[in-house]
C-alpha positions in Angstrom: 19.7 86.9 95.5 20.7 89.3 98.3 20.7 87.8 101.8 19.1 89.8 104.6 21.2 90.4 107.8 19.1 88.1 109.9 19.5 85.3 107.3 23.3 85.8 107.3 23.3 85.6 111.1 21.2 82.5 111.1 23.5 80.8 108.6 26.6 81.8 110.7 24.8 80.5 113.8 24.1 77.1 112.2 27.7 76.7 111.1 29.0 77.7 114.6 26.5 75.2 116.2 27.7 72.4 114.0 31.3 73.2 114.8 30.5 73.4 118.5 28.8 69.9 118.4 31.9 68.5 116.7 34.2 70.2 119.2 32.1 69.0 122.1 32.3 65.4 120.8 36.1 65.6 120.3 36.7 67.1 123.7 34.5 64.5 125.4 36.5 61.7 123.8 39.9 63.2 124.6 41.5 63.2 128.1 43.9 66.1 128.7 44.3 68.6 131.5 41.5 71.1 131.4 39.3 69.0 129.1 36.5 69.1 131.7 36.4 72.9 131.7 36.6 73.0 127.9 33.7 70.5 127.6 31.6 72.7 130.0 32.4 75.8 127.9 31.3 74.0 124.7 28.0 73.0 126.3 27.5 76.5 127.5 28.2 78.0 124.1 25.8 75.4 122.5 23.0 76.8 124.7 24.1 80.4 124.6 24.6 80.9 120.9 20.9 80.3 119.8 19.8 82.6 122.6 22.1 85.3 121.4 20.8 84.8 117.8 17.2 85.2 119.0 18.2 88.4 120.8 19.9 89.7 117.7 16.8 88.9 115.5 14.5 90.5 118.1 16.6 93.7 118.3 16.9 93.8 114.5 13.1 93.7 114.3 12.8 96.5 116.9 15.4 98.6 115.1 13.8 98.3 111.7 10.2 98.3 113.0 9.5 95.0 111.2 7.8 91.9 112.6 10.1 89.0 113.2 9.8 85.4 114.4 11.3 86.6 117.7 8.3 88.9 118.5 6.2 88.0 121.5 3.0 88.1 119.5 2.3 85.1 117.4 0.5 87.1 114.7 3.5 87.9 112.5 1.8 86.7 109.4 -1.2 89.1 110.1 1.2 92.0 110.5 2.8 91.1 107.1 -0.5 91.1 105.3 -1.5 94.5 106.8 1.6 96.2 105.3 1.0 95.3 101.8 
């Protein structure tokens, strides 16, 4: 089964989020110089990564002219049924 680009991006995002959660936990438990800044960076990335994925999916939908879950309208299923 061939994966679509947005599915691949979502899988990569999930893997990165899990790694970020683990890194955030490890950094919070360790005490070394600069750990507070690294902890803040991990938290920022945990928030920013899903936002970047949403933007990617939205732009992909605009580029391909296909409805996506990131569209502002909530009638994506209605658009899908109109096309075929």
